[in-house]
N, C-alpha and C positions, 0 to 999 in steps of 0.2 A: 380571374373570378368573373364568371359570366352572369348575366341577369335574366336571360331568356334562353329557352331551348325549343327546338323544333322536334316534335315527337310524332312518330307514325307507328301504329300497331303496338303501342306500348314500349317502343324502342326509341331512344334518343338518337336523332339523326345528326344534329349539329348544335353547338352552343354559340350564343351571340351575346355581345356586350349590350347592343341596342337592336331594337327591331328595325329591319330594313324597311325602306319606304315602299318598295315594290318586291313582290315575291310571286313566282309562278305567274298566274293570270290575275293577281290581286294587286291593284295599285292603292296607295294610301294605307298600307298595312299598319304603319306606325300611328295612324289616327283611329284605329278600331278600338272598341271597348275591350276590356279584359275577357268578357264573356264570348265575344266574337272571336277573339284571338284563340281562346281555348277550343272553340268549335273547329278552328282550322289547324289545331295541333301545336299552337304556340303557347307554351306554358312559362309562367314566371318561375324563377329559381328562388327557392327559400334557402337561406344560409343556416346551416346547422353547425354550431361551434361546440363540440363536446368539451366538458370540463377536464382538466388534467392538472397534474402536479408538475410544476415547472422544474423541480429538482430531478424527478425521475422520468419525465417525459418531455418531448418537444413536438411542436407542430410543424409538419412539412408543408412545402408549397405544392402539394398535390391534393386532389380532391376526388371524391367518389360521388357520382350522380345517380340518383334513383328516381325513376318516373313513377308518380302516383296518379290519382284520378285527374286532378287539375293543376298539379304543380310538379316541379322537379326539385328534389332536395339535394343540396350540395353539402357534403360532409367533409370537414377537414380531416386529414390523416394525422393521427397522433401515434408516435412511435416511442418505445422505451429508449431511454438514454443508457447506452452500455458504457460504463466507465472503462477507460483504457487500463490495460494491465500495467503493472509497475514498469515493466520493460519498455512498453510503448510510451509511457509518460515521462520516463527518466530523462531522455535527451532534452525535452522542452524545459523540464524542471531545472536541469543543470545549466542551461542557457540563461534562464531567469536568475538563478542563484549567482552566476558569474556577473550578470549585469549589476545586480545589487552590490555584490562584493566589490566590483570595480569602482562603483560610485563611492562606497565607503573608503576604499583605498585613496581615491582622488581627493576626498575630503580631508585626508590626513597627510597628504603629500608635503604640506608645509612643515611637518615635524622633521622632515629629512633635510631641510635646507641648512646649510653650513652655519649661519648665524643663530638659528634655533637650536641646533645641536650644541653649539658652543655655549649658549646661554643656559641650557638645561643641565641637571645633574646626570651622572652616568646612570643612575637608577631610572630616571624619567626617560632617558633615551632608550634604555633597554626595554622599558615597559611599552613604548611606542613601537619598537622593533618587534617585540613579541606579538603585540596586537596585530600588526600588519602581516606577520608570518602566519598567524592563525587564520586571518582572512584569506590569504593565498592558499592555505591548505584545505579550506572548506570544500571545494569541488571534489577533491580526491576523497575526502572523508565521506561525502554524501554519494559518491558514485557507486558505492556498494551497499549502502543502507537502504532499507525499504521506505524511506521518507521521500515523498514526492509532493509535499505540501509546504510551500514556502513559509507559512505561518508556524510550522513545526521545527524550523531550523533553529538551532542553538547558536546564536551569534556571539562571538567573543565580546567581552565588555571593554569599552573604550577606557584608556587610562584617565585618571583624574588630572 
C-alpha cells in the first residue's frame, strides 16, 4: 500500500511508500509542500475502502489506482466468495469429521479396559461397543450424503 504516486500526463508512472529525498534534478523533494509536490507530479494516495459483506465477499491484497486532478485513489479489490461445490468441500469435511470422531473415540477408550469391562454389566458394555461402532461408521455414512457442515452431523449419543 503506497502513499505517493508520480504522475505524468495523467498516467501513473510509479508508486512510492515515501517521497524520495532527491528526484531528477530536485533535491529535498521530501521537504516540499503538498502544493509544490503536486506541481511536480507527486500526488498523495487516498485510500478508498469499499464496503462489503464479509460472508459473500472478500478483500484481496491487490489495488486499483486512478489518477485524479491532485490525488491518486487506491481502491481495494473486492471479489465474490464462491462457495465450493459439495465434491470440492467433502474431503476437508471428512478429514475434520474424522478428527472429531477420533477424539470422541479416544475419550471413551477407557471403557474397553479389562477391569472396566469386568465391572460393567453386559448391557453397558454393549452400549459402549455400539456407540464406538457408530462413531467409526460416521465417515462412511457422510461420504455419500450432501452434508458438508460439521454442525449438521448427527453424532451418536454417549451411553449413560
